[in-house]
C-alpha positions in Angstrom: -55.5 96.0 148.4 -59.1 96.7 149.0 -61.0 98.3 146.1 -62.7 101.7 146.7 -66.0 101.4 148.4 -68.7 101.4 145.8 -72.4 100.8 145.8 -73.7 97.2 145.2 -77.0 95.5 145.3 -75.5 92.0 145.5 -76.9 89.9 148.3 -74.0 88.2 150.1 -74.1 84.5 150.5 -72.7 84.7 154.1 -73.0 86.9 157.1 -69.2 86.6 157.8 -66.2 85.1 156.0 -63.3 84.3 158.3 -59.8 83.9 156.8 -57.9 81.5 158.9 -58.9 78.6 161.2 -56.4 79.1 164.1 -57.5 80.1 167.6 -58.6 83.6 166.6 -60.5 82.5 163.5 -62.2 79.4 165.2 -63.2 81.5 168.2 -64.7 84.2 166.0 -66.5 81.5 163.9 -67.9 79.7 166.9 -69.0 82.9 168.6 -70.9 84.0 165.5 -72.3 80.6 164.6 -73.7 80.2 168.1 -75.8 83.4 167.5 -77.2 81.9 164.3 -75.0 83.8 161.9 -74.0 82.2 158.5 -70.2 81.8 158.8 -67.7 80.5 156.3 -64.1 79.7 157.4 -61.4 79.5 154.8 -58.2 77.8 156.1 -55.3 77.3 153.8 -53.9 74.2 155.6 -55.3 70.8 156.3 -55.6 70.3 160.1 -54.0 68.9 162.1 -50.9 71.0 161.3 -47.8 71.9 163.2 -47.8 75.4 164.9 -45.7 77.2 167.5 -47.2 78.6 170.7 -47.9 75.6 172.9 -48.2 77.1 176.4 -51.6 78.6 177.4 -52.6 80.9 180.2 -55.2 80.3 183.0 -57.6 83.0 181.7 -58.0 81.0 178.5 -60.4 78.9 180.6 -63.0 81.6 180.7 -63.2 81.7 176.9 -63.2 77.9 176.6 -66.3 77.8 178.9 -68.1 80.5 176.9 -67.4 78.7 173.7 -68.6 75.5 175.1 -65.4 73.7 174.2 -63.7 73.1 177.6 -65.0 69.5 178.0 -63.3 68.6 174.7 -60.0 70.2 175.7 -60.2 68.7 179.2 -60.5 65.2 177.6 -57.7 65.9 175.2 -55.0 64.6 177.6 -53.1 67.9 177.7 -50.4 68.6 180.4 -51.8 70.6 183.3 -49.9 73.9 183.9 -49.8 75.3 187.4 -47.1 77.9 187.1 -44.3 79.5 185.2 -40.6 79.5 186.2 -38.1 82.2 185.2 -34.5 81.2 185.5 -31.2 82.9 185.0 -29.0 81.2 182.5 -26.3 80.5 185.1 -28.7 79.0 187.5 -28.1 81.5 190.2 -31.7 82.8 190.5 -35.3 81.5 190.0 -38.7 83.1 190.2 -41.8 80.8 190.2 -45.2 82.2 189.7 -47.8 79.8 191.1 -51.1 80.8 189.5 -53.1 79.4 192.4 -51.4 81.7 194.9 -52.0 85.1 193.2 -54.4 87.4 195.2 -55.8 88.9 192.0 -55.8 85.7 189.9 -59.1 83.9 189.6 -58.0 80.9 187.5 -55.4 78.6 189.1 -54.3 76.4 186.2 -53.8 76.3 182.4 -52.7 73.6 180.0 -49.7 73.0 177.8 -50.8 71.9 174.4 -49.6 70.5 171.1 -51.1 73.1 168.8 -51.8 70.6 166.1 -54.2 68.7 168.3 -55.5 71.8 170.2 -56.2 73.9 167.1 -58.1 71.0 165.5 -60.3 70.7 168.5 -61.2 74.4 168.3 -61.8 74.3 164.5 -63.9 71.1 164.6 -66.0 72.7 167.4 -66.6 75.7 165.1 -68.0 73.3 162.5 -70.1 71.4 165.0 -71.6 74.8 166.1 -72.7 75.5 162.5 -69.8 77.2 160.7 -68.9 76.0 157.2 -65.2 75.1 157.5 -63.2 74.7 154.2 -59.7 73.6 154.7 -56.9 73.7 152.0 -58.6 76.9 150.7 -56.1 79.7 149.9 -57.5 83.2 149.8 -56.2 85.1 146.8 -58.0 88.4 146.9 -60.6 90.4 148.8 -62.6 93.4 147.6 -64.7 95.7 149.9 -67.9 97.1 148.5 -70.5 99.4 150.2 -72.8 96.6 151.2 -70.6 93.5 151.3 -67.1 92.0 150.8 -66.1 89.5 148.1 -63.4 87.0 148.5 -61.7 85.0 145.8 -59.9 81.8 146.9 -58.5 78.6 145.4 -60.2 75.5 146.9 -58.7 72.1 147.8 -59.1 70.9 144.2 -57.2 74.0 142.9 -60.4 75.6 141.5 -60.9 79.3 142.0 -64.1 80.3 143.8 -65.7 83.7 144.6 -67.8 84.1 147.7 -69.4 87.2 149.4 -70.3 88.2 152.9 -71.5 91.2 154.9 -68.2 91.2 156.9 -64.7 89.8 156.7 -62.7 88.7 159.7 -59.0 88.5 158.9 -57.6 85.9 161.3 -54.8 84.8 158.8 -52.1 84.8 161.5 -48.6 85.8 160.7 -49.4 86.0 156.9 -51.4 89.1 157.9 -53.3 88.9 154.6 -55.4 92.1 154.4 -53.0 94.3 156.3 -50.0 93.3 154.2 -52.1 94.0 151.0 -52.6 97.5 152.3 -49.0 97.9 153.5 -50.1 98.4 157.1 -47.5 96.2 158.9 -45.1 98.1 161.2 -42.3 96.5 163.1 -41.5 97.4 166.7 -38.0 99.1 166.5 -35.3 96.9 167.8 -37.4 93.8 168.2 -36.9 91.8 165.0 -36.4 88.3 166.4 -35.9 84.8 165.2 -37.2 81.7 167.0 -35.6 78.3 166.6 -37.3 75.3 168.3 -37.6 71.6 168.4 -39.4 68.8 170.3 -37.3 66.4 172.5 -37.6 63.3 174.5 -35.6 62.8 177.7 -35.4 66.5 178.9 -35.2 66.7 182.7 -38.3 68.8 183.6 -39.7 69.7 187.0 -41.8 67.1 188.9 -44.1 67.0 191.9 -46.0 70.3 192.5 -44.0 71.9 189.7 -44.8 69.3 187.1 -46.2 71.0 184.0 -44.5 74.4 184.6 -43.1 76.2 181.7 -39.4 77.3 182.1 -38.2 80.6 180.7 -34.5 80.9 180.8 -33.1 84.4 180.5 -29.8 84.7 178.7 -27.9 87.9 178.2 -29.5 88.9 174.9 -31.8 86.0 174.3 -34.0 83.4 176.0 -35.1 79.8 176.0 -38.6 78.3 176.5 -39.0 74.8 177.8 -42.6 73.5 177.6 -43.5 70.0 178.8 -46.1 68.7 176.3 -46.2 65.2 177.8 -44.1 63.4 180.4 -41.5 62.5 177.8 -42.0 65.2 175.2 -40.8 68.8 175.6 -40.8 71.8 173.3 -37.6 73.8 173.6 -37.1 77.0 171.7 -34.5 79.8 171.5 -35.5 83.4 170.8 -32.8 85.9 169.7 -32.3 89.1 167.8 -32.3 88.4 164.0 -29.3 90.6 163.7 -27.3 88.6 166.3 -28.3 85.3 164.5 -27.1 86.7 161.1 -23.8 87.8 162.6 -23.1 84.2 163.8 -23.0 83.1 160.1 -24.2 79.6 160.9 -27.3 77.5 160.2 -30.2 77.7 162.7 -29.6 74.3 164.2 -26.0 75.1 164.9 -26.9 78.4 166.6 -29.4 76.6 168.6 -27.1 73.8 169.6 -24.4 76.2 170.6 -26.8 78.1 172.8 -27.9 74.9 174.5 -24.4 73.9 175.2 -23.4 77.3 176.6 -26.5 77.8 178.8 -25.9 76.0 182.1 -29.5 75.4 183.2 -30.5 74.2 179.8 -27.5 72.0 179.1 -27.9 70.3 182.5 -31.5 69.3 181.6 -30.3 68.1 178.2 -28.0 65.3 179.5 -30.4 62.6 178.1 -32.3 64.6 175.5 -33.1 63.1 172.1 -34.2 65.5 169.4 -37.5 64.4 167.8 -38.0 67.0 165.0 -35.9 69.1 162.6 -35.4 72.7 163.7 -38.4 74.9 163.1 -37.7 78.6 162.4 -40.0 81.6 162.7 -38.8 85.1 161.9 -40.0 88.7 161.9 -41.4 88.9 165.4 -43.2 91.8 167.0 -45.2 93.9 164.6 -48.5 95.9 164.7 -50.9 97.1 162.0 -52.0 100.7 161.4 -55.6 99.8 161.6 -57.5 96.8 163.0 -61.0 97.7 161.7 -62.3 99.4 158.6 -65.5 99.3 156.5 -66.7 95.7 156.8 -63.3 94.3 157.7 -61.9 93.3 161.2 -58.5 91.9 162.0 -58.0 89.5 164.9 -55.3 87.3 166.4 -51.8 87.6 164.9 -53.4 89.6 162.0 -54.0 92.3 164.6 -50.4 92.3 165.7 -47.8 89.9 167.0 -45.5 90.2 170.0 -42.6 88.2 171.4 -44.0 85.1 173.1 -42.0 85.4 176.4 -45.1 85.3 178.5 -47.2 82.8 176.5 -49.8 85.5 175.7 -50.4 84.6 172.0 -53.3 82.2 172.2 -55.1 84.2 174.9 -54.8 87.4 173.0 -55.9 85.7 169.8 -59.0 84.1 171.3 -59.9 87.3 173.2 -59.7 89.3 170.0 -61.6 86.7 168.0 -64.4 86.6 170.6 -64.8 90.4 171.0 -64.4 90.9 167.3 -67.2 88.5 166.6 -69.4 90.2 169.2 -69.0 93.6 167.6 -69.6 92.2 164.1 -72.8 90.6 165.4 -73.9 94.0 166.6 -73.0 95.6 163.3 -75.1 93.0 161.4 -78.1 93.8 163.7 -77.6 97.5 163.1 -77.0 97.0 159.3 -73.9 99.2 159.4 -70.5 98.5 157.9 -68.5 100.3 160.6 -69.7 101.0 164.2 -68.4 102.7 167.4 -68.1 99.2 168.9 -65.7 98.1 166.2 -63.5 101.1 167.1 -63.8 100.1 170.8 -62.6 96.7 169.8 -59.5 98.2 168.2 -58.7 100.2 171.3 -59.3 97.2 173.6 -57.1 95.0 171.5 -54.3 97.5 171.4 -54.6 97.9 175.2 -54.4 94.2 175.8 -51.3 93.9 173.6 -49.8 97.0 175.3 -50.2 95.4 178.7 -47.9 92.6 177.7 -45.6 94.7 175.6 -44.6 96.8 178.6 -43.2 93.6 180.2 -41.7 92.3 177.0 -39.9 95.4 176.0 -38.2 95.6 179.4 -37.6 91.9 179.8 -34.5 92.2 177.6 -33.1 95.0 179.8 -30.6 94.1 182.5 -32.0 96.7 184.9 -35.4 95.0 184.7 -34.0 91.5 185.2 -32.2 92.7 188.3 -35.5 93.7 189.9 -37.6 90.9 188.5 -35.2 88.2 189.7 -35.1 89.7 193.2 -38.8 89.9 193.9 -40.3 91.6 196.9 -43.1 90.1 199.0 -44.2 93.6 200.1 -47.5 95.1 199.1 -48.5 92.1 197.0 -46.5 93.5 194.0 -45.7 90.0 192.7 -49.4 89.1 193.0 -50.2 91.9 190.5 -47.5 90.6 188.1 -48.9 87.1 188.6 -52.4 88.1 187.5 -51.1 89.7 184.3 -48.9 86.8 183.4 -51.9 84.5 184.1 -53.7 86.3 181.4 -56.0 88.7 183.2 -56.5 91.6 180.9 -59.1 93.6 182.8 -57.3 94.6 185.9 -58.7 95.8 189.2 -57.5 99.1 190.6 -55.7 97.2 193.3 -53.7 95.3 190.7 -53.1 98.4 188.5 -51.5 100.6 191.1 -49.2 97.8 192.2 -48.1 97.3 188.6 -47.4 101.0 188.3 -45.4 100.8 191.5 -43.4 97.9 190.2 -42.5 99.7 187.0 -41.6 102.8 189.0 -39.2 100.7 191.0 -37.7 99.3 187.7 -37.3 102.9 186.5 -35.6 104.0 189.7 -33.2 101.1 189.5 -32.3 102.1 186.0 -31.6 105.7 187.1 -29.8 105.3 190.4 -29.5 101.6 191.2 -31.5 100.6 194.2 -30.8 96.8 194.4 -28.0 94.3 194.0 -26.6 94.2 190.4 -26.7 90.5 189.6 -25.2 88.8 186.5 -27.4 87.0 184.0 -24.8 84.6 182.6 
């Protein structure tokens, strides 16, 4: 927990210390380093390292360009992503969002990435831009003073070090370092999830114009993702309620295998699948923190909150928060203030971006929502408005906003009185 704010005359060694070298941390570090700020990144792992979250959104491209890293990503050999497909488990319905055909969507494509390779590209770019990146460095404690923040960490050799900076960016991901120390984490009621996922060869994935599409398979109370990473390598994950998994009384791999076997559209694509990895498991989805900014501290990425990855928003939200967070800290450094109005604006903007996706996520598990979503209308460009949000556009035009509000009104009406065909999920 942070110590009380006390006066200090210590001159910090750094302008900003960033905890975590994932997309949020590397984005913040690069943004600050490019302005000439002295930036230290403390990352507990040695990159490359495995990480979940392999499907990106088209609007990531804007940030890549602004960071100056797009050419490195483009040459990384990643799978091009043109759209997202949503399928019912029984195969009776499919909705495809083609990012190039959305009236309110400016970026037509994204990429599917192996996070180990992708995250290393971003972190190496931070170092090339001037940030001091120290891997295998585990943060132990942070203390906030009036004029600076001190951080104690254990380096790669196991030796404890103490460093200081004017500001601290917590981009520690799901470990949520500073917020957990202050007991700020709050879970969304009813949304404690578990994700079980593996990499496979031989999965039958779409080809032609649909090559590279992510598949989202809606089951009754859970869902699968199927992400093509290469022509013969696919990430397949199952997300379900933690309580439902516990009630099964089986190991994660068995729960996963049973779900594959009993989900028609997945099992059909698995006829020749060969598992490449042991099951990976992530728990405790969907939380938020009571505060994202405080005196000389800012939280970004998953350390600002984490939501269910149905719509692949994680990396976009992380990088957007890392970029805006770095910008408001740069201003605070110029103003020589520990907390500014722009930092509070950052918190409001970050919560609004998360909220835009949360509205879809919360309702995605409801049958009444699925019955509208899987029977899309071509009227009034409502699906174009949905397309732009799911492509990653977080600043919506009025034209897109009112169409979204109309869509959710239709969903509400169907819940109340039933205005369309009631279709089965499984």
